[in-house]
KELOMAR-538228 format. One line per field, with one value per atom (N, C-alpha, C, O, CB): z, x, y; atom name; residue in one letter. Coordinates in pm, whole numbers. Atoms other than C-alpha are relative to their C-alpha. Glycine has a CB too. Example, Ala and Ser with C-alpha at 12.3 -4.5 7.8 and 13.67 -1.06 7.14 Angstrom:
up <- (0 780 0 66 125 -6 714 73 90 -142)
east <- (89 1230 90 194 -99 -82 1367 -77 -26 41)
north <- (-119 -450 120 118 3 -119 -106 109 220 46)
at <- (N CA C O CB N CA C O CB)
aa <- (A A A A A S S S S S)
% end
This chain:
up <- (-142 547 15 -72 42 -22 706 175 291 0 -125 949 121 101 -34 -125 1301 71 68 85 -74 1532 157 234 -8 -145 1845 47 -33 14 -63 2045 26 95 137 -25 2069 112 141 -141 -94 2328 -98 -42 104 86 2027 -55 -90 -129 42 1930 -151 -223 68 159 1579 -32 -132 -62 18 1603 -33 -128 123 -10 1674 -115 -144 148 89 1413 -129 -207 18 130 1134 -26 -141 10 -2 1220 -52 -147 174 14 1221 -164 -233 123 168 858 -67 -166 -28 53 740 -87 -199 -56 87 628 104 220 -46 -66 762 59 -9 -84 -89 1017 -77 -84 117 42 793 -121 -150 -15 73 520 79 34 -49 -71 761 38 23 144 -18 865 -110 -112 53 133 507 -32 -56 -145 5 475 67 7 62 -80 740 -21 -17 115 56 639 -116 -133 -27 162 289 12 -76 -115 2 425 60 46 114 -46 606 -108 -94 138 104 261 -99 -125 -63 86 22 -152 -171 -5 131 -329 -89 -90 -57 58 -541 -133 -173 -66 127 -838 22 -76 -90 8 -689 -61 -122 110 62 -812 -162 -239 47 171 -1170 -26 -110 -70 21 -1152 13 -43 88 -27 -1043 -96 -130 69 127 -1362 -100 -188 -53 143 -1588 33 -63 -63 -3 -1453 -38 -121 130 58 -1494 -186 -258 58 144 -1855 -61 -160 -63 63 -1915 18 -50 39 -6 -1773 -103 -140 159 91 -2000 -136 -211 15 131 -2309 -4 -16 -41 13 -2320 -85 -77 -3 134 -2656 27 -33 -152 1 -2536 44 150 66 -53 -2514 84 156 -101 -109 -2333 -68 3 67 81 -2602 27 95 -160 -21 -2612 136 142 -45 -121 -2237 29 101 85 -7 -2237 -39 43 -64 77 -2490 63 59 -140 -90 -2279 139 187 48 -126 -1958 -34 35 86 40 -2134 -58 -48 -76 35 -2312 88 87 -110 -90 -2031 135 204 -36 -127 -1715 55 161 -2 -12 -1726 35 127 68 -34 -1716 -58 -180 -10 66 -1777 -3 -38 79 -8 -1724 -129 -226 63 155 -2004 -23 63 -19 57 -2212 70 117 -167 -75 -2067 105 115 34 -148 -1713 -30 13 74 17 -1839 -65 -36 -105 76 -2060 132 128 -147 -72 -1754 153 237 28 -118 -1482 -77 -11 68 95 -1775 32 84 -184 18 -1797 143 157 -83 -151 -1405 59 133 103 -60 -1318 -107 -91 51 68 -1598 -81 -94 102 43 -1766 -180 -246 74 119 -2125 -102 -72 -2 95 -2425 -51 -77 -129 76 -2562 -159 -215 46 114 -2904 -81 -35 -60 69 -3169 -118 -196 -31 133 -3427 -103 -116 -10 132 -3777 -78 -61 -39 114 -4061 -76 -98 -127 71 -4242 -158 -208 -16 117 -4581 -18 66 -51 23 -4739 30 117 -121 -10 -4789 -5 -82 -106 35 -4757 -116 -139 114 101 -5064 14 77 -67 -6 -5092 -82 -179 -89 78 -5223 -97 -209 107 127 -5400 -105 -217 45 130 -5618 -68 -188 9 51 -5679 -127 -241 122 78 -5824 -152 -173 80 146 -6214 -55 25 -94 32 -6414 -88 -171 -38 93 -6573 -115 -139 39 140 -6927 -51 -126 -76 70 -7028 34 -52 26 -26 -6809 -19 -63 -96 11 -6801 -135 -140 120 137 -7202 -77 -130 -88 39 -7311 -138 -163 130 165 -7700 -43 14 -84 92 -7970 -170 -216 25 133 -8329 -109 -216 -52 51 -8466 90 207 -70 -94 -8321 60 17 -94 -61 -8106 41 79 -105 -85 -7968 125 162 11 -125 -7613 52 -11 53 -65 -7395 121 162 5 -109 -7091 100 54 -26 -91 -6804 140 201 -16 -132 -6479 16 -66 63 -62 -6236 42 86 106 -39 -6172 63 34 -146 -59 -5984 -62 -66 145 78 -6162 101 161 -172 -125 -5920 -17 82 -12 -7 -6055 -2 -36 -78 -3 -6026 140 191 -134 -129 -5692 -23 69 90 8 -5873 -45 -68 -48 52 -5989 -123 -143 49 119 -6327 -78 -38 -53 23 -6574 -110 -187 -36 80 -6792 -102 -51 86 76 -7124 -87 -116 -51 97 -7363 -78 -25 63 31 -7617 -107 -180 -28 74 -7819 -129 -207 66)
east <- (23 1407 49 31 -155 -5 1528 -87 -95 204 60 1348 76 156 -70 -96 1511 -73 -196 45 61 1459 -23 -118 95 -20 1569 -86 -114 172 93 1370 68 169 -59 -40 1458 -100 -218 3 76 1379 -73 -133 107 56 1243 -132 -143 111 130 876 -14 61 -123 -2 764 -53 -11 -146 21 621 113 117 -53 -110 930 108 194 53 -89 1130 -93 -34 48 85 868 12 9 -150 16 879 153 172 -44 -142 1269 34 106 84 -22 1289 -84 -100 -16 102 1015 -99 -134 44 99 774 -115 -89 68 110 419 -34 -27 -99 50 304 -47 15 -96 69 80 86 59 -150 -93 338 105 127 63 -83 569 -70 -11 30 87 281 -22 -31 -117 42 203 131 140 -49 -147 578 -14 -34 124 3 568 -76 -35 -32 86 289 24 2 -103 -34 394 113 141 44 -161 746 -48 26 150 1 566 -61 -64 -78 63 378 104 211 -81 -107 553 -8 -126 2 -22 615 -126 -127 206 132 263 54 15 -137 -82 487 65 136 70 -109 703 -7 95 44 25 589 12 83 -136 -24 555 129 186 -85 -136 894 116 225 30 -34 1009 13 122 -61 -8 886 69 141 -139 -67 998 151 218 -41 -141 1351 33 122 54 -18 1336 10 106 -157 -13 1243 97 157 -111 -128 1494 142 240 12 -124 1756 -13 93 40 51 1601 28 67 -149 9 1605 50 -29 -119 -70 1826 -3 55 97 20 1703 -158 -200 11 129 1347 -13 42 -84 54 1206 -119 -160 -27 106 937 -145 -229 -18 103 673 19 -54 14 -15 804 -13 -61 122 43 798 -139 -187 68 157 429 -30 -78 -77 38 373 44 -23 62 -24 558 -87 -111 153 63 362 -128 -183 2 120 53 -65 -185 -9 46 74 24 -53 35 -29 250 17 79 100 -24 233 -150 -171 110 144 -141 -26 -108 -77 0 -109 -84 -92 100 136 -404 -2 -102 -131 -20 -235 -6 -58 113 -46 -133 126 211 -27 -148 164 72 185 -2 -51 202 64 180 -84 -40 241 159 261 -116 -153 544 89 209 4 -90 680 59 173 -88 -40 688 83 142 -153 -75 830 138 239 -89 -147 1114 71 183 -6 -59 1167 34 124 -100 -34 1164 106 185 -119 -90 1377 136 216 -81 -116 1630 8 119 110 25 1516 -1 -1 -155 5 1509 88 205 -12 -106 1688 63 0 -65 -58 1945 -10 6 148 31 1869 142 248 -77 -119 2131 18 -71 10 -21 2301 2 55 132 14 2203 48 39 -144 -68 2376 -123 -225 138 128 2158 -9 -107 33 -8 2308 2 52 93 -11 2265 107 119 -17 -131 2609 115 104 16 -97 2931 70 93 96 -68 3110 166 235 -38 -170 3487 41 -30 49 -65 3707 92 125 97 -92 3921 -69 -17 88 87 3658 -39 -48 -99 55 3522 104 77 -36 -99 3822 36 85 124 -32 3868 100 135 -118 -91 4123 -54 -139 102 48 4088 46 155 33 -43 4099 6 102 -55 33 3957 115 170 -141 -105 4215 -61 4 124 78 3940 28 29 50 -13 4007 -135 -152 152 126 3682 -42 -153 -120 42 3727 52 138 62 -18 3728 6 -58 -181 23 3812 -75 -84 108 139 3539 -90 -56 11 139 3181 28 109 -154 -12 3152 111 130 -15 -147 3511 -7 33 89 -18 3459 -176 -266 97 129 3134 15 129 -57 6 3074 -130 -231 36 147 2787 22 123 -72 6 2684 -163 -250 107 129 2389 -27 55 -20 54 2184 -137 -203 -19 104 1910 -117 -96 49 88 1599 -119 -176 -75 45 1401 -162 -226 11 135 1059 -2 -112 -80 15 1138 70 138 67 -51 1245 115 180 -123 -99 1475 136 140 -34 -144 1848 -11 -103 124 17 1867 112 202 -91 -130 2134 18 -78 36 -4 2251 128 240 17 -118 2485 -1 -102 37 -82 2674 98 180 64 -125 2908 87 16 3 -32 3169 69 102 54)
north <- (44 8586 -143 -228 11 158 8261 -55 -12 -44 54 8071 -46 -138 -103 20 8046 -78 -76 124 100 7776 58 45 -134 -49 7944 152 241 24 -114 8211 130 116 -45 -128 8562 81 60 70 -103 8847 95 187 90 -116 9055 -69 -187 55 62 9032 6 72 72 42 8923 181 239 -172 -156 9311 101 178 50 -77 9473 -48 35 -11 41 9278 46 120 -163 -34 9336 133 178 -30 -157 9700 38 115 71 -19 9701 -46 25 -98 76 9503 46 -26 -158 -51 9715 -73 -35 90 96 9435 -9 21 -167 -2 9387 -139 -241 50 146 9102 -52 -158 -9 97 8954 -18 -134 24 41 8933 -112 -225 125 91 8770 -179 -286 93 115 8501 -61 -184 27 87 8432 -80 -201 105 78 8367 -111 -217 72 137 8124 -117 -233 22 101 7948 -85 -205 54 53 7894 -88 -169 126 90 7734 -130 -228 75 151 7438 -50 -173 -41 52 7380 -68 -13 108 34 7155 65 96 -154 -65 7304 -119 -242 -7 87 7198 -102 -211 126 92 7079 -63 -86 41 79 6853 -121 -153 -17 114 6547 24 -39 -51 -25 6681 32 -38 122 -10 6833 -126 -118 99 115 6495 -56 -100 -57 78 6342 81 33 -42 -36 6580 -12 -52 166 23 6568 -136 -155 28 148 6186 10 -20 -105 17 6223 70 27 29 -49 6471 -58 -28 124 55 6257 -134 -183 -32 110 5969 35 -54 -26 -84 6203 117 210 24 -129 6468 97 205 -13 -74 6583 64 162 -119 -62 6638 128 159 -68 -128 6989 7 -84 79 2 7091 -54 -109 162 78 6976 -149 -221 30 145 6652 -73 -186 -29 35 6618 16 -73 63 1 6720 -97 -176 89 131 6450 -133 -235 2 134 6194 -34 -145 7 16 6297 -39 -125 118 19 6292 -130 -157 86 104 5951 -101 -197 -24 103 5750 23 -58 -56 -44 5937 41 99 120 -78 6020 109 118 -42 -126 6385 63 52 54 -80 6603 146 208 -31 -128 6953 55 2 28 -75 7204 -5 -24 153 -21 7239 122 118 29 -113 7582 -21 19 79 40 7452 -53 1 -139 64 7223 109 108 -144 -74 7492 113 160 76 -114 7749 -68 0 103 70 7480 -38 -62 -148 45 7394 109 104 -17 -131 7766 59 142 97 -57 7838 -70 -10 -11 74 7532 -33 -125 -127 18 7576 -144 -197 17 134 7248 6 -98 -54 -23 7407 -37 -14 98 58 7265 133 236 -101 -104 7482 -27 -136 15 35 7564 -51 -10 115 24 7402 78 112 -130 -107 7614 -72 -182 87 55 7575 110 232 -47 -124 7738 36 -30 -61 -75 7967 -77 -133 197 94 7817 -149 -223 29 151 7471 -60 -146 -38 62 7402 97 192 -98 -101 7586 -51 -170 33 10 7646 -21 60 108 64 7473 123 147 -187 -124 7810 -87 -50 122 73 7551 -59 -57 -116 28 7410 79 55 -55 -97 7720 71 109 89 -75 7862 -45 -156 -5 44 7855 79 166 7 -70 8007 85 53 -62 -121 8372 -5 45 128 -20 8324 101 119 -50 -97 8648 101 171 41 -102 8854 138 233 -19 -146 9145 67 190 110 -69 9194 -52 -161 -46 63 9156 86 133 8 -45 9294 -107 -175 144 147 9014 81 176 -142 -60 9072 -57 2 22 63 8829 -32 -46 -119 42 8740 -135 -217 -16 181 8415 -15 -130 -131 26 8453 -33 -144 113 9 8524 -15 40 138 11 8429 45 24 -128 -45 8574 -8 45 109 21 8501 13 -21 -152 -4 8579 30 60 111 -36 8618 131 212 -74 -158 8925 -26 -126 116 0 8971 128 249 10 -129 9166 30 -61 -49 -76 9405 -82 -114 211 69 9231 -106 -150 19 139 8890 -33 56 -73 44 8686 -112 -163 -58 62 8482 31 152 -73 -43 8512 -18 -98 -74 43 8485 4 78 60 20 8380 106 108 -149 -101 8676 -49 -48 142 -10 8591 80 145 -98 -95 8776 -47 -123 99 8 8756 91 160 -115 -76 8935 -35 54 68)
at <- (N CA C O CB N CA C O CB N CA C O CB N CA C O CB N CA C O CB N CA C O CB N CA C O CB N CA C O CB N CA C O CB N CA C O CB N CA C O CB N CA C O CB N CA C O CB N CA C O CB N CA C O CB N CA C O CB N CA C O CB N CA C O CB N CA C O CB N CA C O CB N CA C O CB N CA C O CB N CA C O CB N CA C O CB N CA C O CB N CA C O CB N CA C O CB N CA C O CB N CA C O CB N CA C O CB N CA C O CB N CA C O CB N CA C O CB N CA C O CB N CA C O CB N CA C O CB N CA C O CB N CA C O CB N CA C O CB N CA C O CB N CA C O CB N CA C O CB N CA C O CB N CA C O CB N CA C O CB N CA C O CB N CA C O CB N CA C O CB N CA C O CB N CA C O CB N CA C O CB N CA C O CB N CA C O CB N CA C O CB N CA C O CB N CA C O CB N CA C O CB N CA C O CB N CA C O CB N CA C O CB N CA C O CB N CA C O CB N CA C O CB N CA C O CB N CA C O CB N CA C O CB N CA C O CB N CA C O CB N CA C O CB N CA C O CB N CA C O CB N CA C O CB N CA C O CB N CA C O CB N CA C O CB N CA C O CB N CA C O CB N CA C O CB N CA C O CB N CA C O CB N CA C O CB N CA C O CB N CA C O CB N CA C O CB N CA C O CB N CA C O CB N CA C O CB N CA C O CB N CA C O CB N CA C O CB N CA C O CB N CA C O CB N CA C O CB N CA C O CB N CA C O CB N CA C O CB N CA C O CB N CA C O CB N CA C O CB N CA C O CB N CA C O CB N CA C O CB N CA C O CB N CA C O CB N CA C O CB N CA C O CB N CA C O CB N CA C O CB N CA C O CB N CA C O CB N CA C O CB N CA C O CB N CA C O CB N CA C O CB N CA C O CB N CA C O CB N CA C O CB N CA C O CB N CA C O CB N CA C O CB N CA C O CB N CA C O CB N CA C O CB N CA C O CB N CA C O CB N CA C O CB N CA C O CB N CA C O CB N CA C O CB N CA C O CB N CA C O CB N CA C O CB N CA C O CB N CA C O CB N CA C O CB N CA C O CB N CA C O CB N CA C O CB N CA C O CB N CA C O CB N CA C O CB N CA C O CB N CA C O CB N CA C O CB N CA C O CB)
aa <- (X X X X X X X X X X X X X X X X X X X X X X X X X X X X X X X X X X X X X X X X X X X X X X X X X X X X X X X X X X X X X X X X X X X X X X X X X X X X X X X X X X X X X X X X X X X X X X X X X X X X X X X X X X X X X X X X X X X X X X X X X X X X X X X X X X X X X X X X X X X X X X X X X X X X X X X X X X X X X X X X X X X X X X X X X X X X X X X X X X X X X X X X X X X X X X X X X X X X X X X X X X X X X X X X X X X X X X X X X X X X X X X X X X X X X X X X X X X X X X X X X X X X X X X X X X X X X X X X X X X X X X X X X X X X X X X X X X X X X X X X X X X X X X X X X X X X X X X X X X X X X X X X X X X X X X X X X X X X X X X X X X X X X X X X X X X X X X X X X X X X X X X X X X X X X X X X X X X X X X X X X X X X X X X X X X X X X X X X X X X X X X X X X X X X X X X X X X X X X X X X X X X X X X X X X X X X X X X X X X X X X X X X X X X X X X X X X X X X X X X X X X X X X X X X X X X X X X X X X X X X X X X X X X X X X X X X X X X X X X X X X X X X X X X X X X X X X X X X X X X X X X X X X X X X X X X X X X X X X X X X X X X X X X X X X X X X X X X X X X X X X X X X X X X X X X X X X X X X X X X X X X X X X X X X X X X X X X X X X X X X X X X X X X X X X X X X X X X X X X X X X X X X X X X X X X X X X X X X X X X X X X X X X X X X X X X X X X X X X X X X X X X X X X X X X X X X X X X X X X X X X X X X X X X X X X X X X X X X X X X X X X X X X X X X X X X X X X X X X X X X X X X X X X X X X X X X X X X X X X X X X X X X X)
% end
């Protein structure tokens, strides 16, 4: 609904009936339009903090307000306002592993060439990792032929 300053020949009762809304709902909406948003001051402070510190999330904004702006409200109100007014930080993508392996550094020459037979003991040694179902860690397994 938009507030109109011009007078019309239709009554409020008729307009509410046509728009399928209650008269009480219309008057409640009209009364609400004259009041300022109760979190305007707080929202202005939040926007200023975000402009000064773009890496601050809702919790750091809350701490800044509490320490330097004499804020006595809750963290969850700050969180709700940040979500509602799209002031939330976008999560940075973090890789799942510690480092990315360099394929060139990992490549080694295939000396055995899948020939696992040996004429004498201790000529060929093989090793690899396997995961035992009873143990959480990978275990080094070695064998020789």
